[in-house]
OpenMM code with the backbone's topology and positions (N, CA, C; nanometers):
from openmm import Vec3, app, unit

residues = "UNK UNK UNK UNK UNK UNK UNK UNK UNK UNK UNK UNK UNK UNK UNK UNK UNK UNK UNK UNK UNK UNK UNK UNK UNK UNK UNK UNK UNK UNK UNK UNK UNK UNK UNK UNK UNK UNK UNK UNK UNK UNK UNK UNK UNK UNK UNK UNK UNK UNK UNK UNK UNK UNK UNK UNK UNK UNK UNK UNK UNK UNK UNK UNK UNK UNK UNK UNK UNK UNK UNK UNK UNK UNK UNK UNK UNK UNK UNK UNK UNK UNK UNK UNK UNK UNK UNK UNK UNK UNK UNK UNK UNK UNK UNK UNK UNK UNK UNK UNK UNK UNK UNK UNK UNK UNK UNK UNK UNK UNK UNK UNK UNK UNK UNK".split()
positions = [
    Vec3(2.6156, 7.9233, -13.3192),
    Vec3(2.5316, 8.0402, -13.2925),
    Vec3(2.5847, 8.1597, -13.3724),
    Vec3(2.4954, 8.2318, -13.4330),
    Vec3(2.5341, 8.3496, -13.5105),
    Vec3(2.5966, 8.4542, -13.4195),
    Vec3(2.6963, 8.5219, -13.4699),
    Vec3(2.7582, 8.6306, -13.3943),
    Vec3(2.6889, 8.7642, -13.4237),
    Vec3(2.5859, 8.7611, -13.5099),
    Vec3(2.5153, 8.8858, -13.5409),
    Vec3(2.4091, 8.9095, -13.4350),
    Vec3(2.4150, 9.0278, -13.3754),
    Vec3(2.3171, 9.0680, -13.2750),
    Vec3(2.2499, 9.1956, -13.3232),
    Vec3(2.1385, 9.2297, -13.2601),
    Vec3(2.0552, 9.3389, -13.3104),
    Vec3(2.0206, 9.4380, -13.2005),
    Vec3(2.0115, 9.5640, -13.2419),
    Vec3(1.9689, 9.6726, -13.1539),
    Vec3(1.8532, 9.7437, -13.2217),
    Vec3(1.7494, 9.7704, -13.1464),
    Vec3(1.6389, 9.8537, -13.1941),
    Vec3(1.6573, 9.9901, -13.1287),
    Vec3(1.6577, 10.0947, -13.2103),
    Vec3(1.6804, 10.2285, -13.1558),
    Vec3(1.5992, 10.3319, -13.2326),
    Vec3(1.5570, 10.4369, -13.1645),
    Vec3(1.4931, 10.5482, -13.2362),
    Vec3(1.5913, 10.6056, -13.3382),
    Vec3(1.5412, 10.6364, -13.4556),
    Vec3(1.6296, 10.6843, -13.5621),
    Vec3(1.7078, 10.8087, -13.5200),
    Vec3(1.6438, 10.9026, -13.4526),
    Vec3(1.7134, 11.0264, -13.4130),
    Vec3(1.8306, 10.9960, -13.3195),
    Vec3(1.8123, 10.9028, -13.2273),
    Vec3(1.9193, 10.8647, -13.1346),
    Vec3(2.0349, 10.7992, -13.2102),
    Vec3(2.0020, 10.7150, -13.3078),
    Vec3(2.1060, 10.6479, -13.3852),
    Vec3(2.1812, 10.7460, -13.4742),
    Vec3(2.1104, 10.8387, -13.5359),
    Vec3(2.1776, 10.9380, -13.6221),
    Vec3(2.2741, 11.0232, -13.5395),
    Vec3(2.2380, 11.0522, -13.4156),
    Vec3(2.3280, 11.1258, -13.3256),
    Vec3(2.4534, 11.0433, -13.2978),
    Vec3(2.4358, 10.9140, -13.2775),
    Vec3(2.5503, 10.8252, -13.2554),
    Vec3(2.6418, 10.8232, -13.3777),
    Vec3(2.5821, 10.8207, -13.4961),
    Vec3(2.6635, 10.8217, -13.6183),
    Vec3(2.7466, 10.9496, -13.6268),
    Vec3(2.6879, 11.0611, -13.5871),
    Vec3(2.7626, 11.1883, -13.5875),
    Vec3(2.8778, 11.1843, -13.4879),
    Vec3(2.8545, 11.1206, -13.3719),
    Vec3(2.9547, 11.1155, -13.2655),
    Vec3(3.0576, 11.0049, -13.2848),
    Vec3(3.0289, 10.9115, -13.3766),
    Vec3(3.1220, 10.8030, -13.4026),
    Vec3(3.1112, 10.6852, -13.3079),
    Vec3(3.0168, 10.6906, -13.2143),
    Vec3(2.9947, 10.5776, -13.1243),
    Vec3(2.8568, 10.5887, -13.0616),
    Vec3(2.8061, 10.4737, -13.0189),
    Vec3(2.6739, 10.4668, -12.9574),
    Vec3(2.6925, 10.4317, -12.8113),
    Vec3(2.6491, 10.5201, -12.7233),
    Vec3(2.6648, 10.4962, -12.5797),
    Vec3(2.5392, 10.4373, -12.5177),
    Vec3(2.4313, 10.4272, -12.5978),
    Vec3(2.3112, 10.3619, -12.5499),
    Vec3(2.1908, 10.4537, -12.5421),
    Vec3(2.0753, 10.3898, -12.5377),
    Vec3(1.9495, 10.4596, -12.5133),
    Vec3(1.9390, 10.4855, -12.3629),
    Vec3(1.8434, 10.5678, -12.3201),
    Vec3(1.8309, 10.5951, -12.1764),
    Vec3(1.8231, 10.4690, -12.0895),
    Vec3(1.7525, 10.3657, -12.1330),
    Vec3(1.7441, 10.2420, -12.0542),
    Vec3(1.8800, 10.1738, -12.0443),
    Vec3(1.9594, 10.1797, -12.1505),
    Vec3(2.0932, 10.1204, -12.1485),
    Vec3(2.1814, 10.1936, -12.0475),
    Vec3(2.1772, 10.3253, -12.0533),
    Vec3(2.2592, 10.4068, -11.9631),
    Vec3(2.2194, 10.3793, -11.8184),
    Vec3(2.0889, 10.3700, -11.7921),
    Vec3(2.0404, 10.3432, -11.6565),
    Vec3(2.0848, 10.2054, -11.6077),
    Vec3(2.0858, 10.1059, -11.6978),
    Vec3(2.1205, 9.9691, -11.6584),
    Vec3(2.2710, 9.9432, -11.6569),
    Vec3(2.3495, 10.0314, -11.7182),
    Vec3(2.4946, 10.0157, -11.7169),
    Vec3(2.5502, 9.9296, -11.8290),
    Vec3(2.4659, 9.8949, -11.9254),
    Vec3(2.5111, 9.8190, -12.0423),
    Vec3(2.4124, 9.8429, -12.1560),
    Vec3(2.4577, 9.8135, -12.2785),
    Vec3(2.3707, 9.8288, -12.3949),
    Vec3(2.3010, 9.6956, -12.4196),
    Vec3(2.1689, 9.7006, -12.4239),
    Vec3(2.0863, 9.5824, -12.4491),
    Vec3(2.0846, 9.5498, -12.5980),
    Vec3(2.1060, 9.4240, -12.6312),
    Vec3(2.0919, 9.3746, -12.7673),
    Vec3(2.0012, 9.2523, -12.7652),
    Vec3(1.9631, 9.2067, -12.8829),
    Vec3(1.8851, 9.0844, -12.8974),
    Vec3(1.9488, 8.9976, -13.0049),
    Vec3(1.9266, 8.8671, -12.9930),
    Vec3(1.9627, 8.7776, -13.1012),
    Vec3(1.8511, 8.7842, -13.2049),
    Vec3(1.8725, 8.7206, -13.3185),
    Vec3(1.7683, 8.7184, -13.4223),
    Vec3(1.6395, 8.6578, -13.3671),
    Vec3(1.6523, 8.5536, -13.2864),
    Vec3(1.5344, 8.4865, -13.2314),
    Vec3(1.4603, 8.5720, -13.1284),
    Vec3(1.5270, 8.6717, -13.0712),
    Vec3(1.4690, 8.7540, -12.9651),
    Vec3(1.4187, 8.8897, -13.0129),
    Vec3(1.4614, 8.9333, -13.1295),
    Vec3(1.4379, 9.0718, -13.1729),
    Vec3(1.2897, 9.1070, -13.1864),
    Vec3(1.2108, 9.0175, -13.2421),
    Vec3(1.0678, 9.0485, -13.2609),
    Vec3(0.9968, 9.0653, -13.1265),
    Vec3(1.0272, 8.9772, -13.0308),
    Vec3(0.9654, 8.9890, -12.8985),
    Vec3(1.0114, 9.1164, -12.8283),
    Vec3(1.1373, 9.1511, -12.8450),
    Vec3(1.1885, 9.2761, -12.7874),
    Vec3(1.1123, 9.3952, -12.8439),
    Vec3(1.0891, 9.3950, -12.9741),
    Vec3(1.0146, 9.5050, -13.0370),
    Vec3(0.8730, 9.5125, -12.9807),
    Vec3(0.8076, 9.3978, -12.9691),
    Vec3(0.6696, 9.3954, -12.9197),
    Vec3(0.6615, 9.4383, -12.7733),
    Vec3(0.7588, 9.3985, -12.6940),
    Vec3(0.7544, 9.4253, -12.5498),
    Vec3(0.7978, 9.5680, -12.5157),
    Vec3(0.9009, 9.6163, -12.5824),
    Vec3(0.9612, 9.7443, -12.5425),
    Vec3(0.9365, 9.8597, -12.6398),
    Vec3(0.8888, 9.8303, -12.7611),
    Vec3(0.8734, 9.9352, -12.8622),
    Vec3(0.7360, 9.9328, -12.9286),
    Vec3(0.6384, 9.8709, -12.8641),
    Vec3(0.5039, 9.8581, -12.9221),
    Vec3(0.4481, 9.9951, -12.9601),
    Vec3(0.4014, 10.0049, -13.0850),
    Vec3(0.3381, 10.1272, -13.1318),
    Vec3(0.4331, 10.2401, -13.1683),
    Vec3(0.5627, 10.2209, -13.1495),
    Vec3(0.6587, 10.3280, -13.1783),
    Vec3(0.6967, 10.3286, -13.3258),
    Vec3(0.7072, 10.4489, -13.3789),
    Vec3(0.7506, 10.4667, -13.5173),
    Vec3(0.8912, 10.5265, -13.5175),
    Vec3(0.9453, 10.5464, -13.6353),
    Vec3(1.0783, 10.6057, -13.6533),
    Vec3(1.1873, 10.5265, -13.5811),
    Vec3(1.1773, 10.3941, -13.5917),
    Vec3(1.2784, 10.3073, -13.5318),
    Vec3(1.3701, 10.2512, -13.6396),
    Vec3(1.4902, 10.2170, -13.5976),
    Vec3(1.5840, 10.1468, -13.6838),
    Vec3(1.6187, 10.0135, -13.6196),
    Vec3(1.6445, 9.9158, -13.7042),
    Vec3(1.6996, 9.7884, -13.6605),
    Vec3(1.8449, 9.7882, -13.7056),
    Vec3(1.9352, 9.7719, -13.6101),
    Vec3(2.0780, 9.7789, -13.6391),
    Vec3(2.1388, 9.6409, -13.6173),
    Vec3(2.2109, 9.5919, -13.7178),
    Vec3(2.2798, 9.4629, -13.7077),
    Vec3(2.4255, 9.4875, -13.6730),
    Vec3(2.4751, 9.4130, -13.5759),
    Vec3(2.6103, 9.4307, -13.5255),
    Vec3(2.6828, 9.2970, -13.5302),
    Vec3(2.8084, 9.2997, -13.5695),
    Vec3(2.8921, 9.1803, -13.5669),
    Vec3(2.9449, 9.1653, -13.4244),
    Vec3(2.8814, 9.0777, -13.3482),
    Vec3(2.9186, 9.0591, -13.2087),
    Vec3(3.0612, 9.0106, -13.1904),
    Vec3(3.1177, 8.9437, -13.2910),
    Vec3(3.2543, 8.8935, -13.2786),
    Vec3(3.3570, 9.0077, -13.2735),
    Vec3(3.3157, 9.1284, -13.3101),
    Vec3(3.4076, 9.2436, -13.3069),
    Vec3(3.4019, 9.3196, -13.1745),
    Vec3(3.3187, 9.2751, -13.0809),
    Vec3(3.2986, 9.3509, -12.9570),
    Vec3(3.3847, 9.3036, -12.8408),
    Vec3(3.4526, 9.1918, -12.8573),
    Vec3(3.5466, 9.1454, -12.7555),
    Vec3(3.4801, 9.1050, -12.6245),
    Vec3(3.5590, 9.1142, -12.5175),
    Vec3(3.5157, 9.0681, -12.3858),
    Vec3(3.4085, 9.1556, -12.3226),
    Vec3(3.3832, 9.2741, -12.3776),
    Vec3(3.2800, 9.3620, -12.3214),
    Vec3(3.1392, 9.3093, -12.3515),
    Vec3(3.1277, 9.2154, -12.4485),
    Vec3(2.9984, 9.1558, -12.4816),
    Vec3(2.9799, 9.0299, -12.3989),
    Vec3(2.8718, 9.0287, -12.3214),
    Vec3(2.8424, 8.9147, -12.2355),
    Vec3(2.6992, 8.8691, -12.2614),
    Vec3(2.6791, 8.7380, -12.2634),
    Vec3(2.5444, 8.6819, -12.2748),
    Vec3(2.4971, 8.6505, -12.1336),
    Vec3(2.3901, 8.7170, -12.0926),
    Vec3(2.3424, 8.7048, -11.9558),
    Vec3(2.1941, 8.6688, -11.9523),
    Vec3(2.1552, 8.5984, -11.8469),
    Vec3(2.0155, 8.5570, -11.8303),
    Vec3(1.9277, 8.6805, -11.8127),
    Vec3(1.8194, 8.6835, -11.8888),
    Vec3(1.7242, 8.7944, -11.8807),
    Vec3(1.5850, 8.7370, -11.8982),
    Vec3(1.5034, 8.8029, -11.9792),
    Vec3(1.3626, 8.7690, -11.9978),
    Vec3(1.3407, 8.6186, -12.0179),
    Vec3(1.2601, 8.5603, -11.9325),
    Vec3(1.2239, 8.4200, -11.9467),
    Vec3(1.3396, 8.3228, -11.9295),
    Vec3(1.4483, 8.3678, -11.8695),
    Vec3(1.5641, 8.2810, -11.8495),
    Vec3(1.6541, 8.2691, -11.9704),
    Vec3(1.6206, 8.3394, -12.0788),
    Vec3(1.7019, 8.3330, -12.2010),
    Vec3(1.8291, 8.4157, -12.1853),
    Vec3(1.9319, 8.3780, -12.2601),
    Vec3(2.0566, 8.4536, -12.2610),
    Vec3(2.0456, 8.5662, -12.3625),
    Vec3(2.0673, 8.6884, -12.3151),
    Vec3(2.0632, 8.8061, -12.4010),
    Vec3(2.2019, 8.8683, -12.4081),
    Vec3(2.2394, 8.9222, -12.5246),
    Vec3(2.3688, 8.9903, -12.5367),
    Vec3(2.3631, 9.1298, -12.4752),
    Vec3(2.4599, 9.1573, -12.3888),
    Vec3(2.4732, 9.2869, -12.3222),
    Vec3(2.6153, 9.3369, -12.3443),
    Vec3(2.6287, 9.4628, -12.3824),
    Vec3(2.7605, 9.5218, -12.4077),
    Vec3(2.7952, 9.6203, -12.2970),
    Vec3(2.9040, 9.5930, -12.2280),
    Vec3(2.9502, 9.6762, -12.1176),
    Vec3(3.0573, 9.7750, -12.1655),
    Vec3(3.0266, 9.8459, -12.2711),
    Vec3(3.1160, 9.9464, -12.3294),
    Vec3(3.0351, 10.0216, -12.4345),
    Vec3(3.0820, 10.1391, -12.4759),
    Vec3(3.0164, 10.2033, -12.5912),
    Vec3(3.0308, 10.1140, -12.7143),
    Vec3(2.9335, 10.1220, -12.8033),
    Vec3(2.9375, 10.0437, -12.9266),
    Vec3(3.0240, 10.1151, -13.0290),
    Vec3(3.1298, 10.0490, -13.0710),
    Vec3(3.2150, 10.0986, -13.1791),
    Vec3(3.1379, 10.0794, -13.3094),
    Vec3(3.1143, 10.1877, -13.3815),
    Vec3(3.0337, 10.1789, -13.5029),
    Vec3(3.1002, 10.0967, -13.6127),
    Vec3(3.2268, 10.0654, -13.5971),
    Vec3(3.2949, 9.9774, -13.6918),
    Vec3(3.2406, 9.8352, -13.6892),
    Vec3(3.1700, 9.7990, -13.5833),
    Vec3(3.1114, 9.6656, -13.5717),
    Vec3(2.9718, 9.6585, -13.6339),
    Vec3(2.9188, 9.7735, -13.6772),
    Vec3(2.7830, 9.7776, -13.7332),
    Vec3(2.7846, 9.7280, -13.8770),
    Vec3(2.6976, 9.6328, -13.9065),
    Vec3(2.6863, 9.5784, -14.0414),
    Vec3(2.5881, 9.6581, -14.1254),
    Vec3(2.4749, 9.6953, -14.0651),
    Vec3(2.3750, 9.7768, -14.1344),
    Vec3(2.2743, 9.8317, -14.0343),
    Vec3(2.2039, 9.9339, -14.0791),
    Vec3(2.0912, 9.9913, -14.0040),
    Vec3(1.9778, 10.0082, -14.1039),
    Vec3(1.8642, 9.9463, -14.0741),
    Vec3(1.7490, 9.9501, -14.1649),
    Vec3(1.6264, 10.0032, -14.0908),
    Vec3(1.5373, 10.0710, -14.1621),
    Vec3(1.4122, 10.1143, -14.0992),
    Vec3(1.3341, 9.9941, -14.0469),
    Vec3(1.2679, 10.0147, -13.9347),
    Vec3(1.1817, 9.9116, -13.8754),
    Vec3(1.0401, 9.9685, -13.8714),
    Vec3(0.9717, 9.9615, -13.9868),
    Vec3(0.8399, 10.0260, -13.9963),
    Vec3(0.7342, 9.9550, -13.9122),
    Vec3(0.6381, 10.0320, -13.8705),
    Vec3(0.5254, 9.9798, -13.7934),
    Vec3(0.4141, 9.9428, -13.8893),
    Vec3(0.3759, 9.8150, -13.8882),
    Vec3(0.2674, 9.7678, -13.9731),
    Vec3(0.1423, 9.7428, -13.8908),
    Vec3(0.0426, 9.6868, -13.9529),
    Vec3(-0.0854, 9.6624, -13.8861),
    Vec3(-0.0717, 9.5652, -13.7695),
    Vec3(0.0197, 9.4689, -13.7827),
    Vec3(0.0347, 9.3684, -13.6783),
    Vec3(0.1601, 9.3841, -13.5953),
    Vec3(0.2180, 9.5011, -13.5953),
    Vec3(0.3441, 9.5233, -13.5238),
    Vec3(0.4512, 9.5686, -13.6213),
    Vec3(0.5743, 9.5585, -13.5804),
    Vec3(0.6850, 9.6034, -13.6653),
    Vec3(0.7137, 9.5008, -13.7750),
    Vec3(0.7465, 9.5518, -13.8928),
    Vec3(0.7766, 9.4681, -14.0086),
    Vec3(0.9274, 9.4484, -14.0164),
    Vec3(0.9717, 9.3297, -13.9800),
    Vec3(1.1139, 9.2991, -13.9770),
    Vec3(1.1644, 9.2466, -14.1098),
    Vec3(1.2892, 9.2799, -14.1446),
    Vec3(1.3530, 9.2105, -14.2571),
    Vec3(1.3896, 9.0700, -14.2104),
    Vec3(1.4333, 8.9854, -14.3018),
    Vec3(1.4845, 8.8535, -14.2623),
    Vec3(1.6138, 8.8740, -14.1866),
    Vec3(1.6259, 8.8071, -14.0728),
    Vec3(1.7438, 8.8216, -13.9887),
    Vec3(1.8303, 8.6963, -13.9967),
    Vec3(1.9612, 8.7174, -13.9984),
    Vec3(2.0529, 8.6043, -13.9990),
    Vec3(2.0382, 8.5295, -13.8674),
    Vec3(2.0270, 8.3992, -13.8781),
    Vec3(2.0165, 8.3177, -13.7574),
    Vec3(1.8725, 8.2768, -13.7274),
    Vec3(1.7762, 8.3192, -13.8078),
    Vec3(1.6364, 8.2801, -13.7842),
    Vec3(1.6100, 8.1440, -13.8436),
] * unit.nanometer
topology = app.Topology()
chain = topology.addChain("A")
for resn in residues:
    res = topology.addResidue(resn, chain)
    for name in ("N", "CA", "C"):
        topology.addAtom(name, app.Element.getBySymbol(name[0]), res)
């Protein structure tokens, strides 16, 4: 299984995290007590379910192997295991952040490792 996991975030929220040197999560993450991530196989459905119609989003790739024991795979949507981080995200684990533009049929994703 690929250790690369993905976060979809509003660009303004992510740029603030870059200034602060760490990402503590979007409002839903803070409310739930962990940062929600998706695997490559889950990212498109996450975008459709939670970010439908939203613009100014970024797709952020994270090396999950750098997150240690704070990263847990837990049962979520449809019984699938989703990566959840029980700590702020150290930006040193970020591989890249790319725009996630909204196209006619939803968000236009780049090719993701593990697909």
